N, C-alpha and C positions, 0 to 999 in steps of 0.2 A: 407235245400238243395232243389233247384229247380228241378222239373222233368217235362218231356214233354211226353205227350201221343199222339201217332199218329194213334191209332187204329181206329179212325173215318175217316181216309183217305182211308182205304181199300175199294176197289171197284172203286175208282178214280185212285189210284196207287196200286201197288202190292209190295210184299217183294222183288222179283227180280228187280223191278224198283229201289227200295231204295238201294239195294246192288250194282247195276250197277253204282251208283253215288259215291260209297265209295272213289275211287281214286281221283275224282274231289274235294270232300270235304277235303280229306287228303291234297291235294296240296294247296287248298285255305287256310286252317288253317296254313300250314307250311309257306306259303308266308307271312302270317300275323305275326307269332311269330318270324320268322327269319328276318323280315324287308326287304324283297326282292321284294315286289309287288309295283304297282303304288301307289303313295301317301305315300311312306314309311317314308317321312320326318315328318309325322304327327302321329306317333305311340306312343307318350309320354303318352297317356292315359292308355296304358297297364301297366305302372309302377306307376300309381297314388295310387292304393290300397296298404295299408300298415297295418301291425298289431300293430305297435308301433307309437305313435304320433311323428310327425316331428316338427322341430322348427317353421315352417310355421303354422302348426296346433295349436301350443301353442300360437302364436301371434294372430291367428284367435279367439281362445277361449277368450283371454284377451280383444280383441276388442269387441267381442260379449257381454262379461260381462259388459263392459263399456256402451254399447248401452242399455242393459237391465236395468242397474241401473240408467241411466240418461235420457232415452227417452221413450216417450209414443209410438212412431212410428218409424219404419225404412222403408224408401222408397228405393226399389231396382230398379235401373235404368238400363235397358238393353233390348235387343230384341233378338229373336231367342234363341240360346243356352245360351245366357247370362241371360235369365230369365225363360225359360221353365223348366230347370232342378231344380233350387231351388224352384220354385213354385210347381212343381210336388211333390217334397219330402215334402214340408211344408203342402200341402193340404192332401196328403195321410196319413201322420203321425199325423197331428194336426186337420184335418177335414176341410171341406169347410167353416165352420162358426168359424174358429179359432180366427178371429178378434173380435168376440163378447165375448170371454172369458176374464176373469180377470187374471192377474198374468204374462202374457207375453206381450211384445210390440206388437202392431198391425203391420202387414207387408203388405205394399201396393206396387204395381208394376207400374212403369212409364217408358216412353221411348219406349213403344212397340206399339204405335198407333199414328196417327196424328189427332185423334178426338178432336175437341174443347170441346165437351160436357164431354168427359172423363177427360180432363185436368181440367176443371172447377169443376167437382165433386171432384177430388183429392184435389184441393185447398180448397174447403169447408171442407173436412174431416181433413185437416191439421190445420185449424183455432184453435188457442188456445192450440195447442199441442206442446210439446217438441219433435223434430224429428231430425233424422240423415238420411243421404243418403249414399247408397253404389252404386257407379257408376261402371258398369261392361262393359268394351269394350276393345278390343285389340288396336284399332286405336284411338278411341275418336272422329271420324269424321262421324260415321254412323248417318244419318239424324235424326231419331226419338229419340234415346237416347241423341244425342248432343243438340237438342232443349230443351229436358226436363232438362238436366244438367244445361244449361245456366239459365233457369228460376228458378230451385230449389236452385242453388247457390245464386242467387239474393235474394230469399226469406230467406235463412239462414242468409245471411249477414245483411239484414234489421232487422231480428229478434234478432240476437245475437251480431252483430258487426263483422267486418271482421276477427279479430283475434280469437275470441271465436268460430266463425263459422267453423274455420278450424278443430276444435275438433269434429265436427259433420259430417265431410266428409271423407268417406273411399273409396279408389279407388282400383279396381281390374283390372289390365291391363298387357300389355306386359312388360317383365322385363327391357327392355332397349330402345325400340323405340316407336314412335307414339305420336300424339298430346296430348293424355290423360296422358301418362307418363311424357311428358314435363310439362303439366299443374300441375300435382301432385308434381313434383320436384320443380317447381318454387314457388308453394304456400306452400309447406311443409305438404301436406296431408299424412295421413298414407296409405301405399300402400301394396297390396298383388299381387301375380304373377299369370298370366295366362301363363303357360309354352309355349315357342315359338313353341314346337312340338305337341301342343294339339289344335285341332280345336274346335270351339264353341260348336258344338252339342255333342262332346265327353268330355266336360269340367266340368261336374257336380260334379265330385269327386275331383276337384281342389278348390281353394278359391272361384271360381265362385259360386259353390253351397254351400260350407261349411260355409262361413260367414253368409249368410242369414239363413241357417238352424240353426246354433248355436245361432243366435240372436232370433230365434223363440222358442228356448228351446229344440232343438233336440240334442241328444248326438252324435256328429260327429265322435267320436272315435268308437262308436258302428256301425255307418254307414260304416266306413272304414274297420272295422273288417269283416263285412258282405261281402263287396266287395273283400277283400283280400282272404277270405275263398272261395268265388266264383271263383276267379282267380286260386286258387289251384285246386279246384274240376273240373273246366272246362278245365284243361290242357290235358285231355285224348285225344288221337288220335284214337278214335273209336266211334261207334254209341252208346256206353254207355254214351257218352257226350251229355247232353241235348241240348247244343248249336248246335251240329252236327245235331241232329234230327230236330230241329226247322229250321235251315238253309236249310237242304236237303228237308224237307217236303214242305216248301213254294216254293222252286225252282222247285220241281217236279210238283207241282200244276200249277205254272206259265207256264211251258212247255206244259201243257195240256189245256191252254187257260184261266186259272183262273188269271185274271189280276188285281183283286181288293182284298185286304186283309182288313177285318173288324176286328179291335181289340176291344174286348168286355170285360167288367167286370160287375159283379153284385154289385160293390161298387161305390156309387156316388163320393166318394172322390178320385177315381182313374182317374177322368176326365182329370186333367192336366198332370198326368203321361202318359196318352194316347196321349196327344198333344205333349209331349216330344218325345215319340216313333215315332209319325207321322213325326216330323222334322228329327229325326235320320235316319229313313229309306227312307223318301222322298228325302232328299238332298243327301244321300249316294248312292242311287240306280237309281234315275230318271235322266238318261243321256244316250247319244248315242242311242236314240230311244228305250231304254229298261226301265224296272222297273215295279214292282208291285205297284199299286196305294194304299197308306195307308190311310184308313179312320177309324173312331172310332164310337162306340156306347156304351151307358150305358143301361144295362139290369137290371131290367125288364122294366124300363120306356120306352125305345125306341122300345120295342116289340109292344107298342101301337101306334107307328108311322112308324117304318121301318119294322116291322114284316111281313107285307104282301109282301113287295118288296123282302125281304130275302127269304120268303117261296116260292113265285111263280114268281119272276121276272126273268130276264135274268140270265142264269147259268154261269156267268163269275166271281163269287166271292167265296172266302172261308173265314172262320172265324178263328181267334185265340182268345181263351177265357182264360183270366188270372183268376185263382181261388186262393183264400187265405184260409188257415185253419180257421175253425169256431172260433168265439169269445169264450173265456173261460167263460165269464159271460153271462148267458142265459136270454133271454126275453121270457116269456111264454104268451100264448094266454089264456085269462080268459073266463069263462062262463058268458053268459048273459041270464037272466031268460026268456026274451021274444024271443030271437033269431030271431029278425026281419031280420037281415042280413044273417041268415042261416050259421053262422060260428061256431055253437056249436060243430060240428063234429071235429073241430080242438082244442077243449078244452084240455089244458095241453100240447099241442105241442109247441115247441120252434119256434121262428121266423126263426132261422137257418134251422130248419127242413123244413119249408114251402119254404124257398129260395132254398134249395137243390132240392126239388121236381120240382120247377119251372125251375131250371137249367137242370135237367135230362129230363123233358118233352120237353123243348126247344131244347136241344141237339138232342133228338130222332126225333123231327119234322123236324129240319133243315137238318139232315143227310138223312132222308127219302125223303126230298124234293130236294136232289141233291147238298147240300152245305157241302163240306168237313169241318171238324172242327179239328183244332189243340188245344190241351189243355196244358196250362202252369200252373203247380201247384206250388204255393209258400207257405211259412210258414205263420203263423198268422202275421198280419201287425205289424211290429215293426221296430226299427232303423236298425237292422242287415239285416232283410229281404229286406228292401228297398235298402240298399247298394248292396246286392246280385243281386237284380232284375236289377238295373242300369247296373252292369257289364255284366250280362247275355245277355241283349239286345245289348249292345255295341259290345261284342265279336261275337254274332250271326250275327249282321249287317255286320261286317267286313268280316266274312266268306261268308255270303250270297252274298255280292256285288262282291267279287272275283269270286264266282260261276257264276254270271251273266256276268263277264268279264268287269266290270267297276271299276274305281277308287273310293273307298268309301270315300275319304277324300278331294275331291274338289267339287266345286259347280259353274262351269263357267256360267251356265244359269242364275243365280241370278243377275248377273251384268247387264243383258240386260234391265230390267225394270228400273234400277237405272239410266242408261245412258239416257233413254228417259225422266225420271222425271227431271234429272238435266238440260237437254236441255230446257224443258218447264219452269223450274224455272229460267233459265238464269244464272246458276252457271258458274263462270269463267272456261274456258278450255273445255266447253261442248257446243260450238256454234252449232246451227242448220244448 
């Protein structure tokens, strides 16, 4: 069960401040669950977590088993929510170096950049490999994944022939509409659904995230059970609900001039989960001249680069630190008879113990320096805990955005750069 500790906000905010926000948080949560707020046509993510496997999940498992049995590599093609969610789960559960391990297919990601160098590197990595692709897009016309799809399809057809290549292409898209749906129907690719009422950044618990996770060897039923349990636990309409505490705490700080939120973890494998969180909150809240700017850091590594700015820079930020329960298997620090590095005082101590003291020392230093810190405590990293964490942040984000007075489920500003790019590229219908 996730818990949220707001004790390190006192001084910046008070208990009366928190209690004064209770009716606003209640109203925001009620808008969300009753589907009466702005963007209510995109609330399907609330119903994705389930305790029992659905027919779609059974098909996902079968497709993942086929990929695992026949392919060395799965290339996941997508951008934004179509790749950040699955990559977040895979790296957190399997590690940043999961592609170096034997036993599971390598998972590469394409269609999220326009870099020629990145594309050429991927092509080199695929040489001599049996591979499949999972194309994830509601429309099929987003520039980056569409370019990658066209090229990867050609590579598969050249490698296997047009008919056999079809068995290596899996499509996750809109149930009835869009260019990708038409392409898949015309060619006979196996397809999975992005529900029409689920936006990209809230889609990780659909086939968008579940097929790549399952192909990587993650138990997606356990992920879903964790999310379903979180949905049940986070249904409380009181400050006993951790999602209420997180949404209220960050909004109180924002109202006091803390316009930047730094999401931190002491786990290097949390990096892409933090990037998923960054898109979730950035696209949901950053509109109408409002929004807390989401940024991320990895501790302790970034304490050696950002630590000075955090400690003594402008007092316009707060931290949210995600903590996980310690590993069950301990790593102990050994004695060295010469002790040239001066570490013998740690002899017999576990690495977890040292990390915990680094966390406590940093927490004390930053709060003393005027940086409020929200603590999100999760269980030990496992499939269920990751599902729980996904749903916790999604629910918190919906509540928080309604507290800000914005629609959490649209992103009108994203289209502006695309119009400019299409004009410069000479795309039909975008004349300058």
